[in-house]
C-alpha positions in Angstrom: -17.2 -78.7 178.3 -17.4 -75.5 180.5 -15.0 -74.5 183.1 -15.8 -71.7 184.5 -18.0 -69.1 182.5 -14.8 -68.4 180.1 -12.8 -71.3 179.2 -13.7 -75.3 178.1 -11.5 -78.5 178.0 -10.1 -79.5 175.1 -8.2 -83.1 174.2 -4.8 -83.6 172.2 -7.0 -83.8 169.1 -8.7 -80.3 170.2 -11.8 -82.1 170.9 -14.1 -80.8 173.7 -14.2 -82.5 177.0 -16.8 -82.9 179.9 -16.4 -80.1 182.6 -15.8 -83.0 185.0 -12.3 -84.6 182.4 -9.1 -84.3 184.3 -5.7 -84.1 182.8 -4.8 -87.8 183.6 -8.2 -88.5 181.1 -6.7 -86.8 178.4 -7.5 -83.2 179.2 -4.5 -80.9 177.4 -5.7 -77.7 176.0 -7.7 -75.0 177.3 -10.1 -72.8 174.9 -10.3 -69.0 175.6 -14.0 -68.4 175.3 -13.8 -64.6 176.0 -12.8 -63.3 172.5 -15.5 -64.5 169.9 -14.1 -65.5 166.6 -10.5 -65.5 167.8 -10.8 -69.3 168.6 -7.8 -68.3 171.3 -6.4 -72.1 172.8 -4.1 -72.1 176.1 -1.6 -75.3 176.5 -1.6 -77.0 179.8 1.4 -77.3 181.1 2.4 -81.1 181.8 3.9 -80.5 185.3 4.8 -77.3 186.3 7.6 -78.2 188.2 11.6 -77.9 188.3 13.1 -80.4 185.9 9.4 -80.8 184.0 9.7 -80.6 180.1 7.8 -76.7 180.9 10.6 -75.8 182.5 12.6 -74.6 179.9 15.2 -71.5 178.9 13.8 -69.3 176.1 17.2 -70.1 173.7 20.7 -70.4 174.0 20.7 -73.1 176.3 22.6 -76.6 176.5 19.2 -78.2 177.9 15.5 -77.5 177.0 14.5 -74.6 175.6 11.4 -72.9 174.0 12.3 -71.5 170.9 15.2 -73.3 169.0 15.1 -76.1 166.7 14.0 -79.4 169.1 12.4 -76.8 171.7 9.1 -77.2 173.1 7.5 -74.5 170.9 8.6 -77.0 167.4 7.3 -79.8 169.6 3.9 -78.5 169.8 3.7 -77.2 166.5 5.1 -80.9 164.9 2.6 -82.7 167.0 -0.2 -80.5 166.1 -1.3 -80.4 170.1 -4.6 -80.2 170.5 -5.0 -80.3 166.6 -3.1 -77.3 165.9 0.3 -76.4 164.5 0.3 -72.6 164.9 1.5 -72.6 168.9 3.1 -69.1 169.7 4.9 -67.5 172.7 2.3 -65.2 174.1 2.6 -61.4 174.9 2.8 -60.1 178.3 -0.5 -58.8 177.8 -2.1 -62.1 177.0 -0.2 -63.3 180.1 -1.5 -61.1 182.3 -5.1 -61.5 180.8 -5.2 -65.1 182.1 -5.4 -63.4 186.1 -9.0 -63.9 186.2 -9.7 -65.1 189.8 -9.6 -62.6 193.1 -6.7 -63.4 195.1 -6.3 -60.8 198.2 -6.8 -57.1 198.6 -8.6 -56.8 195.0 -5.2 -58.6 193.2 -6.2 -61.3 190.8 -4.1 -64.4 189.6 -4.1 -67.7 187.6 -7.2 -69.9 188.0 -5.4 -73.0 188.9 -8.7 -74.9 188.5 -8.5 -73.7 185.3 -5.1 -74.0 184.5 -3.6 -77.0 186.6 0.1 -77.7 187.0 1.0 -74.0 187.9 2.8 -73.9 190.9 3.7 -70.5 191.3 0.9 -70.2 194.5 3.2 -72.5 196.7 6.7 -71.6 194.6 8.5 -68.4 194.4 10.2 -66.7 191.6 7.8 -69.0 189.4 7.9 -66.9 185.8 6.3 -67.3 182.3 8.2 -66.6 179.1 6.6 -63.8 177.0 7.6 -62.8 173.4 8.8 -59.7 174.5 12.5 -58.7 173.9 14.2 -57.0 176.3 17.4 -54.4 176.2 19.1 -56.9 174.0 18.0 -60.0 171.9 19.8 -62.1 174.6 16.9 -61.3 177.1 13.2 -61.3 177.1 10.7 -60.5 179.8 8.8 -62.6 181.9 5.6 -62.7 184.2 4.7 -63.6 187.5 1.1 -64.1 188.6 0.0 -63.0 192.2 1.1 -65.5 195.2 1.6 -65.4 199.1 5.5 -65.8 197.4 5.6 -63.0 194.7 3.5 -60.4 196.5 2.2 -58.3 193.6 2.1 -60.0 189.7 4.8 -58.9 188.1 7.7 -58.5 185.4 11.3 -59.2 185.2 13.8 -59.6 182.6 16.3 -62.4 182.5 18.8 -63.9 180.1 17.4 -66.1 177.4 19.6 -69.2 178.7 17.6 -69.2 182.3 15.6 -71.8 183.2 16.1 -72.2 187.2 17.6 -76.0 186.4 20.4 -75.3 188.3 22.1 -72.8 190.7 19.6 -69.7 189.4 17.1 -68.6 191.6 14.5 -68.1 189.1 12.2 -70.9 187.6 10.9 -70.2 184.0 8.0 -71.6 181.9 6.5 -71.8 178.9 2.5 -71.8 178.5 2.0 -71.3 174.7 -1.4 -70.4 173.0 -2.8 -69.9 169.4 -5.5 -68.4 167.8 -6.9 -67.5 164.7 -5.4 -65.0 162.3 -6.0 -61.7 160.3 -6.6 -62.0 156.7 -4.7 -59.6 154.3 -6.6 -57.9 151.4 -5.4 -56.3 148.2 -7.1 -53.1 147.4 -10.4 -55.0 145.8 -11.1 -56.8 148.8 -9.1 -59.9 147.9 -7.2 -62.3 150.2 -3.9 -62.1 149.3 -1.0 -63.4 151.4 1.8 -61.1 150.7 2.0 -57.9 152.8 3.3 -55.9 149.8 0.3 -56.5 148.0 -2.2 -55.7 151.1 -4.1 -52.4 152.0 -6.3 -53.9 154.6 -6.4 -57.0 157.1 -9.6 -58.3 158.0 -10.1 -60.3 161.4 -12.4 -63.0 162.4 -15.4 -61.0 162.9 -15.4 -59.1 159.8 -14.0 -56.3 161.1 -11.7 -54.8 158.2 -8.3 -52.3 159.2 -6.7 -49.8 157.0 -3.2 -50.6 156.9 -0.8 -48.0 157.5 1.5 -48.3 154.7 4.4 -45.5 155.3 6.3 -44.0 157.9 5.6 -40.7 156.1 4.9 -38.2 158.6 2.9 -35.5 156.6 0.3 -38.1 155.8 0.2 -40.1 159.1 -0.5 -37.3 161.1 -3.5 -35.2 160.6 -5.9 -32.9 162.6 -8.8 -33.9 164.9 -11.1 -32.1 162.1 -9.6 -33.9 158.9 -10.0 -37.1 160.7 -13.1 -36.9 162.4 -14.9 -34.6 159.8 -15.9 -32.3 162.8 -14.2 -28.8 163.0 -13.3 -26.8 166.2 -16.9 -24.7 165.9 -19.1 -27.7 165.6 -19.2 -27.4 161.6 -18.9 -30.5 159.1 -15.7 -30.8 157.5 -16.4 -32.8 154.5 -12.9 -33.3 153.4 -12.0 -35.7 155.8 -10.5 -39.0 155.8 -13.2 -41.8 156.2 -15.2 -39.3 153.4 -12.4 -39.5 151.0 -11.6 -43.0 151.1 -15.8 -44.0 151.0 -16.0 -41.8 147.6 -13.2 -42.5 146.3 -13.5 -44.0 142.6 -11.8 -47.2 143.6 -13.0 -47.7 147.4 -10.0 -48.7 149.5 -10.5 -52.6 149.7 -13.8 -52.6 148.1 -15.4 -51.0 151.1 -17.8 -47.8 151.5 -18.2 -47.4 154.8 -14.8 -46.2 156.5 -14.9 -44.5 159.9 -12.7 -44.4 162.8 -12.9 -47.0 165.3 -14.0 -47.0 168.8 -11.1 -47.1 171.7 -12.0 -50.5 172.3 -11.5 -51.6 169.1 -8.1 -50.4 169.1 -7.4 -51.8 172.1 -8.7 -55.3 171.1 -6.4 -54.8 168.1 -3.4 -54.0 170.0 -4.0 -56.7 173.0 -5.0 -59.9 170.7 -1.8 -59.1 170.2 -1.0 -56.5 167.5 0.3 -58.4 164.6 3.3 -56.5 163.8 3.8 -58.4 160.7 0.6 -56.9 159.1 1.0 -53.5 161.2 4.4 -53.0 159.8 4.0 -49.4 160.3 2.2 -49.1 163.4 4.7 -47.1 165.6 5.4 -44.0 163.5 7.2 -41.0 165.0 7.4 -37.4 164.4 9.9 -34.6 166.3 7.0 -32.4 165.6 5.7 -31.1 169.1 2.0 -30.7 167.8 2.7 -34.2 166.2 1.3 -36.8 168.9 2.0 -40.1 169.3 -1.5 -41.7 169.4 -4.3 -43.2 167.8 -7.6 -41.5 167.5 -10.8 -43.3 168.4 -14.3 -41.8 167.9 -15.4 -41.9 171.8 -15.7 -38.9 173.6 -15.0 -38.3 177.1 -17.2 -35.8 178.9 -15.0 -32.9 178.1 -15.7 -33.7 174.5 -12.4 -34.8 173.8 -11.6 -37.4 171.5 -10.2 -40.9 173.1 -7.1 -42.6 171.9 -4.8 -45.0 172.2 -1.0 -44.5 172.7 1.0 -46.0 170.2 2.6 -48.0 173.2 -0.6 -49.1 174.2 -2.3 -46.9 176.9 -5.5 -45.1 176.7 -5.8 -41.5 176.7 -8.0 -38.3 175.8 -6.8 -36.1 172.7 -7.8 -32.9 172.8 -7.4 -30.8 169.6 -5.2 -27.9 171.0 -3.3 -26.9 173.9 -5.7 -23.3 174.0 -7.4 -21.1 171.8 -5.6 -19.6 168.9 -2.8 -22.3 169.4 -1.7 -24.3 166.6 -3.8 -27.6 166.3 -2.3 -30.5 167.6 -2.3 -34.1 164.8 -2.5 -37.5 165.8 -2.3 -40.6 163.4 -5.1 -42.7 162.8 -6.6 -46.4 160.9 -9.6 -46.9 159.4 -12.0 -49.5 160.0 -15.1 -50.9 158.1 -17.3 -52.8 160.0 -19.6 -56.0 158.9 -23.0 -54.9 158.5 -25.1 -58.2 160.1 -29.0 -58.0 159.5 -31.5 -56.8 162.0 -32.9 -59.6 164.4 -36.3 -60.4 164.3 -38.8 -59.6 167.0 -40.0 -62.4 169.8 -43.2 -63.6 169.2 -46.5 -64.6 171.0 -46.3 -62.0 173.5 -48.3 -62.8 177.0 -49.7 -60.3 179.2 -50.2 -61.6 183.0 -51.7 -59.1 185.2 -52.9 -60.3 188.5 -53.0 -59.6 192.1 -50.0 -61.5 192.5 -47.8 -61.6 189.8 -47.3 -59.1 187.0 -45.0 -60.2 184.0 -44.4 -59.9 180.4 -43.1 -63.3 178.4 -42.6 -64.2 174.9 -40.8 -67.0 172.7 -37.5 -66.4 171.8 -35.7 -65.8 168.7 -34.0 -68.8 167.1 -30.6 -68.5 168.1 -31.1 -66.2 170.7 -32.3 -68.8 173.8 -30.7 -67.0 176.6 -32.4 -64.1 179.1 -29.2 -61.9 178.6 -29.9 -61.7 175.2 -32.7 -59.2 175.5 -33.9 -56.0 176.8 -37.3 -54.3 177.4 -39.1 -51.5 177.9 -41.8 -49.9 180.1 -42.4 -46.5 178.4 -42.9 -47.1 175.2 -38.9 -47.2 174.1 -37.6 -44.5 175.7 -35.9 -46.2 178.4 -34.5 -50.1 177.9 -33.8 -52.6 180.8 -31.6 -56.0 180.4 -34.1 -58.6 180.8 -33.6 -60.8 184.1 -36.2 -63.7 183.0 -38.6 -64.7 180.7 -41.4 -63.7 181.9 -40.0 -60.6 182.4 -41.0 -59.3 186.2 -42.7 -56.0 186.4 -43.7 -53.8 189.5 -47.5 -53.3 189.5 -48.2 -50.4 187.8 -50.6 -49.0 185.1 -49.0 -49.5 181.8 -50.5 -48.5 178.4 -50.6 -51.1 175.6 -47.5 -51.3 173.7 -45.3 -49.6 176.1 -44.2 -53.0 177.3 -41.8 -53.9 174.4 -38.8 -56.7 174.3 -36.3 -57.2 171.8 -32.6 -58.5 171.1 -30.1 -55.9 172.6 -27.1 -54.8 170.4 -23.8 -56.7 170.9 -21.7 -54.1 169.2 -18.3 -56.1 169.3 -20.0 -58.7 167.3 -21.8 -56.1 165.3 -25.1 -57.1 165.7 -27.9 -54.2 165.6 -30.7 -53.8 168.0 -33.5 -56.4 167.0 -37.2 -55.2 165.9 -39.6 -55.1 169.1 -42.3 -57.3 170.4 -44.9 -55.0 172.3 -47.9 -55.8 174.5 -51.0 -55.5 173.0 -53.3 -54.9 176.3 -53.0 -52.6 179.5 -51.5 -53.2 182.3 -53.7 -52.1 185.3 -52.0 -51.2 189.0 -54.3 -52.8 191.9 -52.8 -50.9 194.8 -53.2 -47.2 194.9 -51.0 -44.6 196.0 -52.0 -41.4 197.6 -48.6 -39.7 197.7 -46.0 -39.8 194.8 -45.6 -42.7 192.5 -42.9 -42.8 190.2 -41.9 -46.4 188.6 -44.4 -48.5 190.0 -42.8 -47.3 193.5 -45.2 -45.1 196.1 -43.7 -42.5 197.9 -45.0 -40.8 201.4 -43.5 -38.0 203.4 -43.9 -38.4 206.8 -45.9 -35.8 208.9 -43.6 -36.1 211.6 -40.1 -36.0 212.3 -38.1 -38.7 214.0 -34.8 -40.3 214.9 -32.8 -42.6 212.4 -34.1 -45.7 214.3 -37.7 -44.8 214.8 -37.9 -43.4 211.5 -37.2 -46.9 209.9 -39.1 -48.6 212.2 -42.3 -46.1 211.3 -42.1 -47.3 207.6 -41.6 -51.1 208.3 -45.1 -50.6 210.5 -46.9 -49.9 207.1 -44.9 -52.5 204.9 -42.1 -49.8 203.5 -39.0 -48.7 204.1 -36.4 -45.9 204.2 -35.8 -44.7 200.5 -32.2 -46.0 199.8 -29.5 -44.1 198.3 -28.9 -46.5 195.7 -32.5 -46.9 194.7 -32.2 -44.9 191.7 -35.2 -42.8 192.2 -34.9 -39.1 190.0 -34.6 -36.8 193.1 -36.1 -33.5 191.1 -39.1 -35.8 190.6 -39.4 -37.0 194.5 -38.6 -32.9 195.3 -41.3 -31.9 193.2 -43.8 -34.8 193.5 -43.8 -34.5 197.6 -43.3 -31.0 197.8 -40.1 -31.3 199.7 -38.8 -28.5 201.7 -35.5 -27.1 200.1 -34.2 -26.2 203.8 -34.8 -29.7 205.3 -32.7 -32.8 204.9 -34.7 -36.3 204.8 -33.2 -39.6 206.4 -32.1 -42.4 203.9 -32.0 -46.0 204.6 -28.3 -46.8 204.8 -26.3 -45.7 208.2 -22.2 -44.7 207.6 -21.3 -47.9 209.4 -18.9 -49.2 209.6 -16.5 -46.2 209.2 -19.0 -43.8 211.3 -21.8 -46.0 212.7 -23.5 -43.0 214.7 -24.0 -41.5 211.3 -26.7 -42.0 208.8 -27.0 -40.7 205.3 -29.7 -38.1 204.2 -31.1 -36.5 201.0 -31.1 -32.7 200.8 -32.2 -30.3 198.1 -29.1 -27.8 196.8 -30.9 -25.0 195.1 -27.5 -24.2 193.5 -26.7 -27.7 191.8 -28.7 -30.6 190.6 -29.9 -32.5 193.5 -28.1 -35.4 194.5 -27.8 -38.2 197.0 -25.2 -36.7 199.4 -24.4 -36.7 203.3 -26.0 -34.2 205.6 -23.5 -32.5 207.2 -25.4 -30.2 209.4 -27.6 -32.9 211.2 -26.6 -36.5 210.2 -25.8 -38.1 213.7 -28.8 -41.1 214.5 -30.2 -39.5 217.2 -31.2 -36.4 215.1 -34.9 -35.9 214.6 -35.6 -35.0 211.2 -38.3 -35.8 208.4 -38.4 -39.0 206.0 -39.9 -40.8 202.8 -41.2 -44.2 203.0 -41.6 -46.2 199.7 -43.4 -49.5 199.1 
């Protein structure tokens, strides 16, 4: 049923179809699998050509239209296309999300193997209607995907009556979608249908959002300290929003684990798309210069500023104040209650293979987690975790103490799945090779005793079954400096040249005593014919 890695084929009744199924064989819809729990379904166009049933005006047209009585949307819903009768017109963000395949010059476009009958690759001025109204109710915004005829994927605004089936230059088409909707909850956490009774919205993953219930500026805008519970000096602000909700005699929607959302959660809420019937008070604004129209997130950037999402949907970072002594900025907010899932069980029946040819650790999968991508492993007793590539997981030939190799199910934050319990090795791994120089992560690094040009240094390493150290190897440079007693005044060849931009130059490692050592170009001696020391690794 899969079409690529993100979509699946459905027939007119909503049943999955084989990957090989064609439109002529009954393929009518596409299940979008990228957003777990949303059950997002896209319609296929019948022909996608001028004069076809898909070539419609938005409204106010004497011919085919999208939204009026007897229009295409009403037809889809009355006939329950693919088993659904809640078909909607997509937002601009949703239309843009279908640009999933590379086109040219790093641009993407819609995949015609997933969405057949899209004729925009060979036809100019080929646009899809969105639900976004423009300067007046008589106009709406449309989107055109990247093609030879369009240059960049772009937006335009047209009259609702334009359909291209006449003298207009624009061809306008409809691609409808449907997905599971959020549920409204009253203050006790019961499902309700009237927005007047609702205090929260719950999505299909179990995530619950606090619903803003007012435009009142004094309650909607608060300081970062009040929202996050952390004062400017790092002390705890106990009188914070989440704490007030969690200790209330009647907890909001019956939950006591309220916290700020992440930026990713805010972005997902906004692009899902945002249900303005539920989030009626989303677009609050203030005339105060210190009130900022951004929803605060709990993530921090490298400068320790909270990330945030503008009311318009763009992401940013939000600082506490402009400068020391200035009044604090205030931001708007919504709290979330995340669902709790049990900790997954540990894998079982660990198998250590430690031979001259093979070093690996294998296990029996946890029920429901059959894909290696569900797991992560460590070789240093849980200090560092790496995604599993295969089961058994290949390991380099090295000495590893029993218990230091561990495997577990990795966390899936968007599905609220915590990391699983661990399965640990019960016997040692013993390396069968010796390293006379410096060993790190199972690799042996050897410092040359002579200086050579880049070509000779490469050949010297290869003659010993090794290679020059790569600038992308991930080796800890300070450890390498200390382990090989590198000369802080010297530069050492790296594997890569600077081709194609500068083919006569190569990268080097150098130790900068003023900064943390890092891979860098040695501007003093980087021509290939320059002789300098080098490090081989195997």
